[in-house]
C-alpha positions as CSV (number, residue, x, y, z in Angstrom):
1,M,117.5,140.8,131.7
2,S,117.1,143.1,128.8
3,A,114.1,144.9,127.4
4,R,112.9,146.8,124.4
5,S,109.6,148.7,124.2
6,G,107.5,151.0,122.1
7,S,103.9,152.2,121.7
8,F,101.6,151.3,118.8
9,P,101.1,154.2,116.3
10,D,97.3,154.1,116.9
11,D,97.8,154.6,120.6
12,S,96.0,151.3,121.3
13,G,98.8,150.2,123.6
14,A,102.4,149.2,123.6
15,A,104.7,146.2,123.5
16,I,107.7,145.3,125.7
17,V,110.0,142.5,124.7
18,L,111.8,141.1,127.8
19,T,114.8,138.8,127.5
20,V,114.4,136.6,130.6
21,A,115.0,133.0,131.6
22,N,111.3,132.1,131.8
23,A,107.7,133.3,132.0
24,A,107.8,133.4,135.8
25,E,110.7,135.8,135.7
26,A,108.9,138.0,133.2
27,E,105.7,138.0,135.4
28,A,107.6,138.9,138.5
29,L,109.2,141.9,136.8
30,I,105.9,143.0,135.4
31,K,104.0,142.7,138.6
32,A,106.7,144.7,140.4
33,D,106.0,147.7,138.1
34,P,104.0,150.3,140.1
35,A,101.9,151.2,137.0
36,V,100.8,147.6,136.8
37,S,100.3,147.0,140.5
38,E,98.2,150.2,140.7
39,G,96.1,149.2,137.7
40,V,97.3,151.9,135.3
41,F,98.7,149.3,132.8
42,H,97.5,145.8,132.1
43,Y,99.5,143.1,130.6
44,R,99.5,139.8,128.7
45,I,102.5,137.5,128.4
46,H,103.2,136.0,125.0
47,P,106.2,133.7,124.6
48,W,108.3,134.7,121.6
49,A,111.6,133.7,120.1
50,P,113.5,135.5,117.3
51,V,114.0,133.6,114.0
52,P,117.7,133.1,113.2
53,W,117.3,134.6,109.7
54,Q,121.1,134.5,109.1
55,Q,120.9,130.8,108.5
56,Y,118.3,131.3,105.7
57,V,120.1,134.2,103.9
58,K,122.7,133.2,101.3
């Protein structure tokens, strides 16, 4: 598992990109976060895949 995160400039929230095997693994990691389980943070999972731009660049 790897992760990258950062907040939005307008303080409306943040994004975390997790590299995991599947959505179930992501959800288990998120639900284990004390800030999530205590209701401080809320989450939504959106599947995402990077575009292999190298194949389009000449």
